N, C-alpha and C positions, 0 to 999 in steps of 0.2 A: 454566601451561606447565611441564613437568618439565625438570630439568637432569640427571637421573640417567643419561641415555644417554651413557655415558662413552666415553673413548678406545678401550676394548677392543672396543666394539660394531661388528659388521659388520651393515649394514642388509640384511636379507633381506626383499624386498617380496613378500608373499604375499596371496592369498586374498580370496574374496568370501563374504558371510555370509548365512545364513538363521537362523531362530529356533532350530531344533534338528534333530537327525538323525531322519529318518523311516525307516520300514522299507518304503517303497513302491518303492524303486529295484529295478529288475529287471535281473538279470545279463544281459549280452549280449556277444557277441564284438566285439572292436575290432581295428583294424589296429595292429600293433606297429611303432613307428618307431625309427630309429637315433638315436644321440645327435647325429650330424652333421645329421640333419634337424631335431632340436629346436634345436640351436645355430644353425641357419640362419635362425631367427627373428631379425629385426633389432631391436636396442635403440636407441631414439632418445631424446634428452634435450635440454632447453633449448628455446629458441624466442624469440629476440630479434628484434623487428621492425626493419627498416632505416628510415632517417629518412624515406623516402618511402612506406613501407608496402608496397613491392613484393616484399620478400623476408623470409624468416626465416633466422636463423643457428642451426644445430642441431649436436649431436654425434651420431654414429652409429658402430656397430661393424660395419657392413656389410662392411668390408674385412678383418675379423678383429681389427683394432686400432681403438680409438676415434680417429676423426678428425673434422674440422670440415667441414660442408657448408652450402650455401645451397639454398633451395627457394623457388619462387614462392609468394606468399601465397595464390594461387588454385590451387595444385597443379601437378604436372608432375615432370620428372626432377630429381633432386638433383645439384648440382654440387660436386665435391670441392674444398675449399679447401686442405686439408693432405693429405699422402700418406705419413704415417709408417708404417714397418713394424716399429717397435720400441716406442718410448715412446708411450703413449696421450696424445692432445691433445684438450682439451675447449673448447667455445665458452662465452665469457662474454656478450658483447654486441656488436652493431653500435655504432659511434661515433654520437653524437647528431645530427651534421650532415653526415656523409659516410659512404662505404662502407668506411672502415677497420674492422677487427675486433679485438676484444680476446679473447685466448685464454689458456688456462692449461695447464700440464703439470708433472709432477714427474719424478723420475728412476727410472722403472720401479717405482713403488710405494713409494719412500722417503718420500713425503709432504712433501718440501721443494719446495713449489709455487712456480713463477715465473709472472709475467705477461708475455705476449708481444703485440705488435701486428703484425697483417698489414696492411702498407701498401698503398696503392692500386696500386702497381706489382707487387704480389705478393710482395715480400720480407717476411721475418718477423724481427722484432727482439725480443730479450729486454730489457724495460724495467725489470726488477728483477734485475739480474745478480749481485747479491752472493752469493758462495759460502756455502752453508750456511744462508742466510736464507730463511724461508718467507714468502710474500706472498699476500694475499687481496684480491680486488676488493670494494669497499664501495658503489660507485655513482658517479653523475655529478653534477657541480655544476649548480645551477639555471640558470646562464648557458651551460651546455653547452661550456665552454671547458676544463674540468678533470675529472679523475677522482679519486676517493678510494680509498686502499688501506691495508691494514694490513701491517706488516712487523715482524719481530723482529730486524732487522739490527743495531740498537743494543744490545739485550740479548736473548740467546736465550730468556729466560724470559717476556718480555712483548712484546705487540704495540702499537706506536705507530701513530698515525693520520697519514697523509701526504696531501697534495694535489699532484697531478701535472699540469703544464701539457700540453695536448694538442698544442701546436705543437712544442716542443723536448724534451718528456718530462723536463724538470727538475722537481724536487719540493721541497716545503717541509714542515716538521714542523708539524702542527696540534695534536696532543695527545701529550705525552710521558708514557708510562705508567710511573710510578716506584713505584706502590703496589700493582700486581697486580690492579687492577680491569679487567674486560673491557669493551672498547668494544662497545656494543650498538645504536648509532644516533646520528643527528645531525640537527638541524633544518637546513633548506635555507639559512638565513642564516648557518650555521656558528657560531651563538651558543650553542646548547644541545647538550650531549653526554649521551647516556644511557649510564650505566656500571653494571656489575653486579659484585657480589662473592659468589662461591659460599660459602655457610656450611656446607652439607652437601649430599649428593647429591640432596636433594629441595628444599631451601630456599636462597634467595639474597636478598641485599639489593640494592635498586635505587636509584640516585642520579641526579640531574640536576646536571651541572656547567655553570656559566655562564662561558664563556670570556672575557667582557668584564669581569666583576667578580671572577672567581676563586672565587666562592662555590659550594660543593657542598652540595646538599640531598638528604636521604634521603626517598624517596617512600613506602616501606612503613613502617607503624607497628608491625606485628607480624612475627614470624618466619613466613615463608611462601614458597611458590614464586612467583617473580616473573620476568617476561620482557618486555623492551622490544619493542614492535611497530612503532610509527610516530609521526611528528609530523604534525599537521595542516598543510595547505598554507600557511596564514597564520602558522605557527609559534607559535600561541597555546596549543596543547593537545598534550599527550603522551598516547599510548595504550599500555597495557601489560596483560598478563594476570597474574592472581594467583589463588591458591586460599585466600586468607585467609578463615577461617571456613567453608570449604566443602571437600568431598572433591575437587571438580573445578575446573579453572581457568576463569575467566570474564574478559571484557574490561572494562577500566576506562578512564576518561579522567582526566587530571590537568591542571588549569588552571595554566599556568606562571607566571601573575601572582599568583593568589590561593592556589594550593595546594588548591583545591576538587576533590574526587574524586566521580565518578559511575559507576555501573554502566551499561555500554552494551549488552552482549550477554551473556546467561547461558543455558547449555544443560544437558542432563542428562549430558553428557560433557565432556571437556577441550576447550576452545578451544585449538588448537595454534598458531594464528598469525592475524595480521590486518594489513592494510595498505591504503593508498590508491593509486589510480591517479595518473598524472602530475599532473593538475590538480585532483585531489580529487573527481572526479565520482562515482566508485564506491569503495566499501569492500568488500574481500574478506575473508571469515571462513572459516577452515578448522577443522572440528570432527573430532576423533578418535572417530568413532561406532562403538564396538565393534570397533576395529581397522581401520575403513574411513574414508577421507577423505570427509567430507560438506562440500560447498562451497556457500556462499551469496555471491552478488554483490549488494550492496545499494546503492540510491540513497543517496548520502551525505547528501543534504538531508532525506529523509524517513525514512531508515534502514529502508526496506522492501525486501525481496528483489525483484529483477527476475526475469523469466522467462528461463530458460536453455534451450537446445535439449534435446529429450528423446531419449535414446539407449536407451530400453527397459530391458533387464536389465543394461546396462553402466552404469558410473559415470564421471562426470567426476572425474578424480583430481588435476588441476592446471590452473591457468589463468594467463595472462599477457596484458598489454595493450599496444597501440601507444601511442606518446607522445601522439597526438592523441585517444586514448580511443575511436576509432571501430572498432577491430578488437580481437578477443580470440582468442588461441590456446588450445586445450584439448587435454589428453590424456584419452583415453577408453578404458577397458578393464575387465577383470574377472579373476577367478581362472582362468578357462578361456580367456582370450585376452590376448595382450600389448597394451599400450596403443598406440593410434594417435593421430597428431597431426591436429587439425582447426583450421580458422579460422572465425570468425563475424564478420560485419559488422553492427554495431548499426543502421546507417542503412538498408541495403538488405535486411537479414535473409538475405543470402547465407551459405551454409554450404559449406565445402570440406573434403574429406578429403585430407590431404597425404601420408599413408603407408598402407601395407598390409603390416604387418610380420610377420604369421603366414606361415610357409613354405607355399607353395601345395601342397606334397606332403602337408600335414597337414589332415585333416578335423577341423574344430573340434568336431564332435559326438563325436569319439573322446577329447577332453580332458575332464577332470573338474572340475565346479564344486564348490568347497569349501563346507563347512557349519560354522557355529559350534556347538559343543557345550559343555556344562559338566558337570563331575563333582565329587563331594565328595572332598577329600583326607583324609589319616589323622586330622586333627583337626577335620574338619567344614568347613574352609575351601573355598569353591567356587572351582574352578579353570576359567577359560575356555580353550578350545582350538579349533583349526581342524582339520577332519577331511576328508581326501581318501580316498575309497573307490574302488578300481578298478571300472570298469564290469563287468569279468568276474567280480567277486567275488560269491559267494552262499553259502548254508549248505551247499550241495553242493560248492562249489568254493572252499574256504577259502583265504585268501591270507596270506602273512607281512606283518608290519607294522614300521614304524619310528617311534619317538618322536623328534620333531624339537625341538631346543632352540635358541632364538634367541640372538643375541649380546647383549652388555651388559657388566656387569650392568645391569639396568634397561631393557633393550630390550623390544621387543614384536613378536610375529608380526603383520604387517600384511596387509591385503588388497591383492592385486596378483598379477601373473603370475610364476611361477618355472619356467623351462625345466627346471631340475634336478629339482624336485619332480614336474612333469608327466612327465618321463622315467621317474622311479622308479615313479610310479603306472601309467603306460602299460605298464611291464614287470612289473606284477603285485604291487607293494608298496603297501599302505595306509600313509598318513602321518598321524600325529596331531601337530600343531604345538602344543606346550604353552606357554601363557603362565603359567608358574609364579609363585608369590608373589614380589613384587619387580619384576614386569613393570610398565611404565608403561601408562597408559590406563584403569585400573580404579579410580581413586581413590587418594588419598595414603596412606590406611591400608594398603591392599593393597601399595602401592609400597614402603613401609618395612618390610614384614614379613620381608624376607630380610637386613636389616642385621646383619652379623656372624653370619649363619646360613648362609652359602654352603657348599655341599656337604653340607648337613644337611637342613633343612626343605624347601628348594627341590628338593633331590634326591628327597625323599620324594614331592613333588608329581609328579615325573616317573615315579616307580615306580607311583604310583596311576594315572597316565595309561596305563602299560603294563597295569595290572590292568583298567582300563576297556576297553581294546582286547581283552583276552583274553575278556571277557564278550560281545563282539559275535559274532553267529552267523556272520558272514562271515570272521572272523579266525582263523587258526591260532594259538592261544594258546601253542604251544610254539616259535613262531618270531617273536620280537619283539626288535628291536635298538634302539639309540639312536644318534642322529647330531646333530652341532651344530658351529657355527663360533665361534671366539674364546671367549667365556664359555660358549657351547654346547658347544665342544670340551672345555672344562674339565669341564662337567657329564657329558660322555661318559666322560671318564677317571675322574671321581669315581664314576660309576655302576659302572664295571668294577672299581674299586678297593675301594669301601666297601660296595657291594651286589653282589658278584661273581657271584651266581647268579641275579640278577633278569633281566638282559638277555643275549641269546644272541650278539650281536656289538656292536662299537662302531666308529663312524666319527668320527674326531677331525680336524676341519678347523682347523688352526692354533690349537689350544686351549692355554690357560695350564695348566701342570703344576707350576710352582714359584712360588707367590704371593710369596714373599720376594724372589726375584730380579726378578720382573715389577714389583713395587711399588718396588723400589730403582732400577730402570733405566728409569723412565718418561721420555719425551722432555722436554727442558727447557721446551718450549712448552706443556706441561700444568701448569706451575707454579701457575696461578691456581686450579686445583681439586685440586691434589695433597693438601692437607689434608682436603678433603671425601672424596676417594677413600680416604684412610687412615681417616677416621671411619667409613666404611661397611664396609670390608674388614678394616681393622686396620693399625697402624703397624709396619712391618717393623723399625724401629729401637727398638722398645719391647718390653715383655713380651708384646705381641700376637704377636710372632714365634713363640711356642710354639704358639698356635692356628693360625697361618698354616702352620707346618710340618705340623701335624696334618692340615690339610685339603688339603695339596698332594699330589696323586697320585704325584709323582716319588719320594717317600720311602716309598711303599707299593706299589711295582710287584710285589712278591712275591705280592700278593693277586689279581692279574689271572689269570683262567683262560680267558677267552673271546677268540676271534679279534678282531684289531684292525687297522684301516688308519688311517694318519696322513698328512695332506697339509699341506704347508707352503710358504710363499714365502720365499726366502732374503733378500729385501730388507725383510722385515717389521720395522718399528721398534717395534711394540707387543708382539707375541709373538715373541721372538727365536728364530731357527732352533735355537739350542741347546736350547730347551725341547722341541722335537720330537725332536731328535737323542737326547737323554738318555732321554726316555720310551720311545722305540723300543728303545734298547739295554737298558733296564731290564726291559721286558716280555719281550724275546726270551730273557732268561736263564731264564724259566719254561718254555721249550719251547712257548710259545704262538705260533700263526701271527700274524706281524706283517708288514704291507706298508707301505712308506714311499714316498711320492711327493713329490719336492722340485722346486720350480720356481725356477730361478736368476733369472728376470726378473719375479717377482711380489712384491707386498707383502702387506698385510693384506687378503686377498681376491684372487681371480683375475679379471682383467679381459680378458685376451687370449683370443679364441675358441679358438685352438689348444690353449691350456692348459686352458680350461674343458672342451673335448671330452675331453682326456686324463683330467682329474680325474674327470669324471662317469662316463666309461667304466670307470675303475679302481674307482670306488665300486660301481657296479652289478655288475661282474664279481665283485668281492669278496663282495657280498651273494648273488649267484647261487651262489657256491661254498660259502659258509659258513652262509648262512641258509636258502636254499631246499633245499639238498641234505641230505636226512636218510637216504639209503640206507645201511644197515649194511654193513660190509665183508664180502665173500664169502670163502669158504674159500680160503686161499692169498693173499688180499690183505694188504697191510701193515696193521698195527694203526693206529688213529688216532694213537697216541703216536709210532709210528715215522714215520708220514707227516708229522706236525708237525715232528719233529726234522729230517727230511730237507729239508723246505721251509725251515726256519729256517737250516740250514747253507748252503743255496744262495743265499740272498738277500743 
C-alpha cells in the first residue's frame, strides 16, 4: 500500500478501462448537454446500516450542498436529516444500538473537521468542539458503548486516540502520541495498537504497541511500503500490506504472540486495502487493477471468494456490511455512468437499487466510455493513460484535446465517473488523463521515478502525451491544452512556463506555483510525513531551495505566452490563495489572456454544486474561446495583441 498520495492531492475519480484504443469507433452525433444538466447528477457516498438493518445513512449533494440522508434498505425516497445551505455535512455512521447518527463537517473547506451527533430528538451536537482541533472517527467499541476518535487538540502536530462514552460523550485518552507515529488501527480488546512511521513517500515502518506492557515491536524487517489493515476478531493476528521484495503490495498476516508472518493474498497489482466484517465471517480485499477497484469478498474460513451480483459492464467499486453480516451495500458504476447504491441480502439473495443518480435528461449512450492506453515517453518509459474520445470525433471532424494531470504528487487517475470530464467531452474535447512517472498503482519503481524530478521528467511525460494525441487521426494536433488540479495545477503552470510552445492553453485548478512557500506552510497536522515530503520534493530550509525556486513557475512567469485560466478556493489550507493571486498577476504582465475564478467558500477542491457549475462553465467557455477558435482576424479587426491587452485591462 503506497503512502505517497500526499496532502496536496485532490482525488479525481475517473474512468473505466479496456486493453487499448481501437479504431473501430464510428463518429456519430450526440445531444449536447448543459453543465447544469451534468451537475444535476447526484453524488452519493457512505452507507452505514442502522442497528435493525432497516435503513442506510448516506451523504448526498442533491440539494447543491452535501447533506445527510436516510434511505430504506429496500429502497424508496430518501429522507433529509440535515438541511445545510452553506457548510457541507457528511455521514459517518448510525450508532450501534439506536438511531442516533454520527456526522462530520469542517468550516467550508478549511479541513478542521469536527464530529457531531444527531440525537433521537433531531438536535445536533458538536461532540469535539475544541476550536482549531481536527477530529476523525476511528470506529465503535466491541461492547457498542463507546466510539474511538483521533484529535490533535493536545498538540496540533499529532493525533492522539480517545475513547468517548456514548451516554454522556465524556472521553478518555487511550494513546498519547508524543513521537509522531500515526495511529493505524487497534485490536477490539484495546490491547494492541498499530502505529506507522513514514520514512519517505513510498516507505514506512510499522509497529505494534502493547498497551498493557508498554512494549513496541517493529513488524517490518526491511525498508518497504507497509500499511495496517485489520486485526482478527479474536485479536490474535494482525493483517497488513507490504511491497517488501515486490513491485506491488500484497497482504500479510502477523501472529501477535509469536511474530510469525505469512503471505495471505498476492495479486499482479497493488492490494489497496483489506478488512474483516463485524464478526469475521468475511474478508474484503480491494485491488488497484490498472486504476480500477477490483473487489473480492472472501469467506474468512476458507479464504475463497464468494459470488457477488453481476452488473455486466459496470463494476462494484465499494462495499459495506451490516453488523450482523446479513446485508451488504454496494456502489456500482463505470466511466460512463455515476455510481448507484445497491443492497444485497446474503440469506434471501434479494437485491435492491436504492439510487438512480444519472440525470433523466441525459442519455447514457451519449456519454463516453474511457479506454486505457499506453505510450512511450522520451526515454522509453511506458506511460499509462486514460483516453476519452468524443463520439462526434473522426478523421473528417477532428476535435481539440486536453492533457489531464492528476493531483498528488503520487496520485493516480482512477476509474470512475467525472461530470467535469464528461461535460468537456460532450462539448467536443478529447481528454487524455496521464498517469505520469511518479503515479501510484504501477509498481514502486515507477512510483519513485519522479522523486526530485518534479517539473522535469514528469512534465516530459505530459508533453509526450500531447504528442501521442497529435498523432491520432481524430485529434486536431494544433489545438491541445493542459489541465490539472493541485499537483496537476502545478504541472499546468510548469508546462506553460518551461515548455511554453507545447500546449495551446492551460487550466490551473488551485495549483502550487511556489514550492518553497507551500513546503514551508504545510498544516501542522502533516507533521508526521513532513520529512518524507521534503525527501521527495526538497527541503525548503536547505540548499534544495535553489532547485525548488528553479522549478516554481511563479519565478518564471515571463515565459508564459499562452492563455491561462486559474481557479482557487480562498479557504484552501494546502495551496494558499496567494499562490493563485501571484501567478495571475505575474502572467498578466506578459499581456497574455488570464482569467481568474475565486470561490470564497471553498477549500482544496470545489464541493458545492453552485460553485462546480460556475467553475466548469468558466473552464469550457475559456476553452471554446481560446482553443477551439482559430479564425484569423479580418480586415479592420483588432490584432490579437490588441485584443489581449484590452481583455487584460478590463479583468
